C-alpha positions in Angstrom: -32.4 -4.4 -51.0 -31.7 -3.5 -47.4 -28.3 -4.2 -46.1 -27.9 -4.9 -42.3 -24.7 -3.8 -40.6 -25.5 -6.0 -37.6 -27.2 -9.3 -36.9 -28.5 -8.8 -33.4 -28.9 -6.2 -30.7 -25.5 -7.0 -29.1 -23.7 -6.5 -32.4 -25.6 -3.3 -33.0 -24.5 -2.0 -29.6 -20.9 -2.9 -30.4 -20.9 -0.9 -33.6 -22.6 2.1 -31.9 -19.9 2.0 -29.2 -17.2 1.8 -31.9 -18.8 4.8 -33.6 -18.8 6.8 -30.3 -15.2 5.9 -29.6 -14.3 7.1 -33.1 -16.1 10.4 -32.5 -14.4 11.0 -29.2 -10.9 10.4 -30.7 -11.7 12.7 -33.7 -13.1 15.4 -31.4 -10.0 15.3 -29.2 -7.7 15.6 -32.2 -9.6 18.6 -33.4 -9.6 20.1 -29.9 -5.8 19.6 -29.5 -5.1 21.3 -32.9 -7.4 24.2 -31.9 -5.5 24.6 -28.7 -2.1 24.5 -30.3 -3.2 27.2 -32.8 -4.7 29.4 -30.1 -8.1 29.1 -31.6 -9.6 28.3 -28.1 -8.9 29.7 -24.7 -7.0 27.5 -22.2 -10.0 27.4 -19.8 -12.5 26.4 -22.5 -9.9 23.8 -23.8 -9.4 22.3 -20.4 -13.2 22.0 -19.7 -13.9 20.3 -23.0 -10.8 18.1 -22.9 -11.6 16.9 -19.4 -15.1 15.9 -20.6 -13.7 14.0 -23.5 -11.1 12.2 -21.3 -13.9 11.2 -18.8 -16.1 9.9 -21.7 -13.1 8.1 -23.2 -12.2 6.4 -19.9 -15.8 5.2 -19.4 -16.2 3.9 -23.0 -12.8 2.3 -23.2 -13.4 0.5 -20.0 -16.6 -0.9 -21.5 -14.8 -1.9 -24.7 -11.6 -3.2 -23.1 -12.2 -6.8 -24.4 -13.2 -5.7 -27.9 -10.7 -2.9 -28.2 -7.6 -3.9 -26.2 -5.4 -1.3 -28.1 -6.7 2.2 -28.9 -3.6 2.8 -31.1 -4.5 -0.3 -33.2 -8.1 0.9 -33.3 -7.0 4.2 -34.7 -4.7 2.5 -37.2 -7.4 0.1 -38.4 -9.8 3.0 -39.2 -6.9 5.1 -40.6 -7.7 8.0 -38.2 -4.3 9.8 -38.2 -5.0 11.2 -34.7 -1.7 11.0 -32.9 -2.4 14.0 -30.8 -5.6 12.5 -29.5 -4.1 9.2 -28.8 -1.4 10.8 -26.7 -3.9 13.0 -24.8 -6.4 10.2 -24.1 -4.1 7.2 -23.7 -0.6 8.3 -22.8 -1.2 11.5 -20.8 -4.8 11.2 -19.5 -4.9 14.9 -18.5 -5.4 18.1 -20.5 -2.3 19.9 -21.8 -3.1 22.8 -19.5 -2.8 20.5 -16.5 0.5 19.2 -17.8 1.8 22.8 -18.0 0.8 23.6 -14.5 2.3 20.3 -13.3 5.6 21.4 -15.0 5.4 24.7 -13.0 4.9 22.7 -9.8 7.8 20.5 -10.7 10.1 23.5 -11.2 9.3 24.8 -7.7 9.5 21.8 -5.5 7.1 19.0 -6.4 6.8 16.3 -9.0 4.8 16.8 -12.1 4.0 13.1 -12.1 2.3 13.4 -8.7 0.1 16.2 -9.9 -1.0 14.1 -12.9 -1.5 11.2 -10.5 -3.8 13.3 -8.3 -5.8 14.5 -11.4 -6.2 10.9 -12.6 -7.3 9.7 -9.1 -9.9 12.5 -8.9 -11.3 11.6 -12.4 -11.3 7.9 -11.6 -13.1 8.4 -8.3 -15.8 10.6 -9.8 -16.2 8.4 -12.9 -16.7 5.3 -10.8 -19.6 6.9 -9.0 -21.2 7.8 -12.3 -20.9 4.1 -13.2 -22.7 3.3 -9.9 -19.7 1.6 -8.3 -20.8 2.4 -4.8 -19.8 -0.7 -2.7 -17.4 0.1 0.1 -14.7 -2.3 -1.3 -15.0 -0.4 -4.6 -15.0 3.2 -3.3 -12.5 2.9 -0.4 -9.4 1.9 -2.5 -10.0 4.8 -4.9 -10.3 7.4 -2.2 -7.3 5.9 -0.4 -5.2 6.3 -3.5 -6.4 9.8 -4.0 -5.7 10.7 -0.4 -2.2 9.3 -0.6 -1.4 11.2 -3.8 -2.7 14.5 -2.3 -0.4 14.0 0.7 2.6 13.7 -1.6 2.3 17.3 -2.7 4.2 19.7 -0.5 2.3 22.7 -2.0 -0.9 21.6 -0.4 -1.4 22.6 3.3 -2.6 20.1 5.9 -6.0 21.7 6.0 -6.5 21.5 2.2 -10.1 20.8 1.5 -9.4 17.6 -0.5 -7.2 16.1 2.2 -9.7 16.9 5.0 -12.7 15.6 3.1 -11.1 12.4 1.8 -9.9 11.6 5.3 -13.4 12.1 6.6 -14.8 9.8 4.0 -12.2 7.1 4.6 -13.0 7.1 8.3 -16.7 6.8 7.5 -16.2 4.0 5.1 -13.9 2.1 7.4 -16.8 1.7 9.8 -18.9 0.0 7.2 -18.8 -3.6 5.8 -16.9 -4.3 2.6 -20.2 -5.3 0.8 -22.2 -2.3 2.1 -23.2 0.2 -0.5 -23.4 4.0 -0.3 -27.0 5.3 -0.4 -28.0 7.5 -3.4 -27.7 10.5 -1.1 -24.2 9.5 0.2 -23.0 8.8 -3.4 -24.3 12.2 -4.5 -22.6 14.0 -1.5 -19.3 12.1 -2.2 -19.4 13.2 -5.8 -20.0 16.8 -4.8 -17.1 16.7 -2.3 -14.8 15.2 -5.0 -15.8 17.8 -7.6 -15.4 20.6 -5.1 -12.0 19.3 -3.9 -10.9 18.8 -7.5 -11.7 22.5 -8.4 -9.8 23.6 -5.2 -6.9 21.4 -6.2 -6.7 22.9 -9.7 -6.9 26.4 -8.3 -4.0 25.7 -5.9 -1.6 24.8 -8.7 0.8 27.5 -9.8 -0.1 29.1 -13.2 2.3 28.3 -16.0 1.5 31.1 -18.3 -1.5 30.0 -20.3 
């Protein structure tokens, strides 16, 4: 006798999303332990962790009504993934970024501002992937990113991210709130964000590994 786990397409999609969320949390826990035990290089860890965080943010936003608490989700399914929950929910950035942020804080700037910049970069890029391209959706995100970048004293006035975000904000301010970026504009903005993010990460002081 065949046993169905779902009654309709919507319920099936829900369980598939639950399964994906479960897999992301488990993968993050495994990655965190590998990094702590020096089984993966810091650069490889950061790349993979960033991917998991972006996927998690996208999926958790979709499931926010069904899964209001990730901690409770982990408890319900007896996941025992405290490191993953901290990384995905509490921190929101890879451990390597936290380490560099601490180095920045020890010199002159605030670690929280560095984390804020990283999260604003990720949120802005992620929103474009979700096709959030209306001016009234894009402008606030870029405005927050620009503001957070300007808080960091280690970044020069002509830093790529500052210049490009300012150019985009000027461009968007000339458009109507309901206007949308064309596919080409959205692609260029994502490219500029990614390029600026890489430049930002390279500008942070190294904190050992």
